[in-house]
N, C-alpha and C positions, 0 to 999 in steps of 0.2 A: 505490499499501498504507499503511496509516497503522493505527492500533494505539490503544486508550483504554485508560489505564491508574490506578491509585490509587496515586498518588506523596505521602508523607504525609497522607494524607485529602482529596486534594482530586484529582477529575479531569481526565485531561489526555487531549487525543486528540494523539497525537505523531505523526511520520512519521520515515523517516531521512533525517538530515540536516540538522534543524528543530535551530534553538537555544529552549531554554526556560531560564526561570526558576523555580527551586524552592523553597521554603525550604529556609531555610541547614541546611547538614548538615557533619559533619564532616571532611567528604570534602577532601584535597590535588588543587589543580588537578597536569593528567593523571592523574587517578585514574579508572578506571572504578566507576560506578553500576551494579546490575543492580535490576530492577523484577519481582518475581513474580506480582503481584496486575495481571495482564493482565485485562481485561473485557469488552472485544470486541476482533478480530483480522480485517482484510478485508485476505487478500494479491492483489485485484487479481478473481481467479476467485471465490469464494465467502467470505461473512462467519459465523466463528467467533462466538457468544456466550456466555460464561460462566456458571454457575450456582453460584454470585456470578465464579467468577474460572475461566479454561481452565488447566486441567491440562498443564502442559508446557512450557506458553509463558512468555517473558520479553521484555523489552527494556534492554539494555545503553545508558550513556550515560557520553560521557567529561566530568568535569568543566574548566568551560574557566577561572573563576575565581568568588571570591568578593567580590562588590559587594551596598552596601547602595544602598535607594530615595532620591530625592531628600528632603529634610527636610518634614514635615509639621508647622505651626504651627495648637497648640491655644490659645485664649486664651478665658479665661472674663472675664467683667465684669458684676458690676451696679450699677447705678446708685445713686446718690446713698447709698451705703454706703463708699465708697473701697478696694474691693475689685476687683484686676486680676489677674489670674494669664495667664502670657505662658509656654507650656510648647514644648517640638519633638519629634518624634517619627521616627525612620528607621529604616526597615524592611529586614532583612538578607534575603539572597539567594546560591542559588547559579547559576550558571548553566553550562549544560551541554547536548553536542552529542548528537543520539540518533544512534547511531552504528549499530544493527543492532536487527532486532525476529528473536527465535527462535520456532523450536516443535518441540517434542523433540530437542533441539539439532540439528537444521537451521535455517540461515539464511537468511532466508525474500531479507533486500535479495541475497546472493551470486545466488541461485536467478534473483533477476529480471533481476540484469547478466549473466548467461550467457546469457539469451535475446534471441537476434538480433531487432533490429527487422525489420520487413516492407518489402522493397524496395519503392518505386513503380514502376507501371509506369503509363509512359508509354502516353495514349494519342491517334491521330488527334484532329487539330484537326474533322476531319468527322463523326468517332463522337459528339466533344462536341458539335455543334450538331446533329444529329440527335436524341442524347438530349433536349436543351432542346426540343426541336421538340416531342416525344411530348409532354413533362410542362404544357406551358402549355396553356390551355384557348381554345378556338374560341372570336372575337367573337363574339359577340351583336348581331344586324344591327337588332333593336327591345328597347328598356328593356322589361322586365319590369313596371313597374307605370305604365305610357302611356295607358291609360285610365282609372285612376282619378282 
């Protein structure tokens, strides 16, 4: 299951449990952020595409921390002019974990977890061998291009 959301002007494909870096916002650690601009929603069975957004769909995320990226150095230099300028820049981000994808106030994540996985049935080894023998092509006695 996944959704494509519009998060602060950028489209992001998110899944439940995924950790994403968003543009910095004022939310504190532990707060919940709700994204109502869901552009596409896939629940494993069907895909809903909004025009431009899906009505009643939302994605919830929990803020883990506020952080800053590594420093990027900007160095400008003009030869023979005595001009050299060095600046640095660090971009600020909000790290969040996607907790829930909802459609019309029904959690699709909870519905997916409620469905029990199908049980594997063991086949006898003889049945597997006979199935493999049926799918293998018969060996050719002569090469196809022998006369050419």
